C-alpha positions in Angstrom: -15.5 -5.7 -37.7 -13.2 -8.4 -36.2 -12.9 -8.7 -32.4 -11.0 -5.9 -30.6 -10.0 -6.1 -27.0 -8.7 -3.0 -25.3 -7.5 -2.9 -21.7 -9.1 0.2 -19.9 -8.2 -0.1 -16.2 -5.7 -1.7 -13.9 -5.3 -2.8 -10.5 -4.8 0.7 -9.2 -8.3 1.6 -10.3 -9.9 -1.4 -8.5 -9.8 -3.9 -11.3 -9.1 -4.6 -15.0 -11.6 -3.5 -17.5 -11.4 -5.2 -21.0 -13.5 -3.5 -23.8 -14.7 -6.0 -26.2 -15.7 -4.6 -29.6 -17.1 -6.1 -32.9 -17.9 -9.8 -33.4 -17.2 -12.4 -30.7 -17.0 -16.1 -31.9 -15.9 -19.1 -30.1 -12.1 -18.9 -30.9 -11.9 -15.2 -29.9 -14.0 -15.9 -26.7 -11.5 -18.8 -25.8 -8.6 -16.3 -26.2 -10.6 -13.8 -24.1 -10.9 -16.6 -21.4 -7.1 -17.2 -21.5 -6.4 -13.4 -21.3 -8.7 -13.1 -18.3 -7.2 -16.3 -16.7 -3.6 -14.9 -17.1 -4.7 -11.4 -15.5 -6.4 -13.1 -12.5 -3.1 -15.3 -12.1 -0.9 -12.2 -12.1 -3.2 -10.0 -10.1 -5.1 -12.4 -7.9 -7.0 -9.7 -5.9 -8.1 -7.7 -9.0 -11.5 -8.0 -10.4 -11.7 -8.5 -14.2 -14.7 -6.5 -16.0 -15.8 -7.2 -19.6 -17.2 -4.1 -21.2 -19.4 -5.7 -23.9 -21.4 -2.6 -24.9 -19.8 -2.4 -28.3 -20.2 -6.1 -29.2 -22.0 -6.4 -32.5 -22.4 -10.1 -32.6 -22.2 -13.0 -30.3 -22.8 -16.6 -31.2 -24.0 -19.3 -28.8 -20.7 -21.0 -28.3 -18.9 -17.7 -27.4 -21.8 -17.0 -24.9 -21.2 -20.3 -23.3 -17.6 -19.4 -22.9 -18.7 -16.0 -21.3 -20.9 -17.8 -19.0 -18.0 -20.1 -18.0 -15.9 -17.2 -17.4 -18.4 -15.4 -15.1 -18.9 -18.6 -13.1 -15.4 -20.1 -12.9 -13.2 -16.9 -12.8 -15.9 -14.4 -11.3 -15.7 -12.2 -14.4 -18.0 -9.3 -14.4 -20.1 -8.8 -17.8 -21.0 -5.2 -18.2 -22.8 -3.2 -20.9 -24.8 -6.0 -22.2 -27.2 -5.0 -25.0 -30.6 -6.8 -24.8 -29.8 -9.2 -27.7 -26.4 -10.1 -26.2 -28.0 -10.3 -22.7 -30.6 -12.8 -23.9 -27.9 -15.0 -25.8 -25.9 -15.1 -22.5 -29.0 -16.0 -20.4 -29.9 -18.8 -22.8 -26.3 -20.2 -22.8 -26.4 -20.2 -18.9 -29.6 -22.0 -18.8 -28.3 -24.6 -21.3 -25.3 -25.0 -19.1 -27.5 -25.9 -16.1 -29.4 -28.8 -18.0 -28.4 -32.3 -17.3 -26.3 -33.7 -20.0 -27.7 -36.8 -22.0 -25.6 -39.8 -21.8 
């Protein structure tokens, strides 16, 4: 199943919820990052939550993008299945490691 992104909430409900379904690869994660950045620009007081409960695949590159979104845009990651949660945690740890020169 390709990646499917559906908006579930809006600013009147306390924030925007985006449901992400299917497989998430780097290109799709970067698109999702741009969508969240646009929402944040248009609605600066609105919280963006990603509902990832129906995510069936996540690669390490897209996990790194999700970590960056959480860190830089304060995006909330919700509904993480165990495997997806572990991939995101590993990507988060990798981001914290010093870079080799």
